[in-house]
N, C-alpha and C positions, 0 to 999 in steps of 0.2 A: 205259113212260114213261122217258125218258132223263134221268138226274139229273146225270151228269158230262158237261159240255159241252166243257171244255177242260182239258188237262193241261199244266201248266208244268213243264218239265224243266230241267236245268242249262243247256241251250241257250237258254232264255228268261230267264236270270238275268244280273245285273250284278255285277261284282266291285267291292266298295267296302271299302277298308281291310282287305284279306285276308278279307272275308266275302262269301259268295255271297248275293245279295239277289234275291228274286222281287218284282217291282213290279207290282201289279195294275193300275196305270195303263196298261199295255200292252194290256189287254183293252178294246178299243174298244167303245163302245155297251153297256157292261155296268155295272150299278150295284153299287157296293161292298157294298150292303146284302144282296146274295145271293151273295156270293163267299166260299167257304171254302177256305182253304189248309191242307193237311195236310203236315207235314214233320217230319223228325227233327232239324232244326237250327232252333231258334227264331230265330237270326240271319237265316235266309232270308226270314222274313216280318216282320222288324224294322220295316219301314216301314208295316206295317198289322197290328199285333199283335192287334187286335180281330177280324181276319178269320182268324187262325191257330189251328190246333190242333196241339199237339206230339204226336208219336208216337215210340215207341222205334224205334231203327235196325233195318233189315232187312238181313241179310248172308247170304242164301241158305238160311236155316233153313227146311226144308220144313214144320216144325211152327209156323211163325210165324202168329199169329192177331191181331196188333195192329189191323189194319184191321177185322176182324170185331168187335172190342170197341167200335169206334166206331159201329157200325150204330145202336144206340138213340139216340145223340146226333144222328147225321145225320138219322134219321127225325124226331126232334123239330124240328131246325133247318129242315127243308124246309117247315114250316108256320108259320114266324114271319115277321113283316114285315121285321125287320132282324137278320140273323145276328150282326152285330157286338155288339149289345146283349146277346144271349143268350150268346155266346162269352165276352164280358167277365164276365158274371155267373158262368158256369161255371168259368172258368180264371183270370181276373183278371190277365192278363199285362201289360196297359197299366199297371195300378196297381203291380204288382211292379217294372216297369221304372222308372216314375216315382219310386217309393220308393228304388230303387237309385241313380238319378241324384242325388236329393236327398242321400242319404247320402254319395256320392262328393264332392259339393260341400262338405258340412260337413267332411269329412276333409281336403279340399284347403285349405279356409280355416283349419282348425286347424293344419295343417302350416306354412302361411305365417306364422302367428303365432309359431311356435317359433323 
């Protein structure tokens, strides 16, 4: 059975404010509830954090096994109705980002008062 149907590389990305973004909307006729993006740059899946799994960078190390470490998670996710819900439960990137934005707003407002 084929699990990986599409690989998005740098050629499929958009440059936004010096960040490389992978936008799952380019995957026509695909539901976001079963798309998983694995990348070493969280910014690359910034537009769909609940679809993304961060992985350590690979730089030609023949002993690299980071993808192998993801096998149990990927096996689990293949049987769920919506990977976004489960990825958010596992990693919480959307909440982390939301908390970060709220902190930045508070800091900005505080600085404006000074």
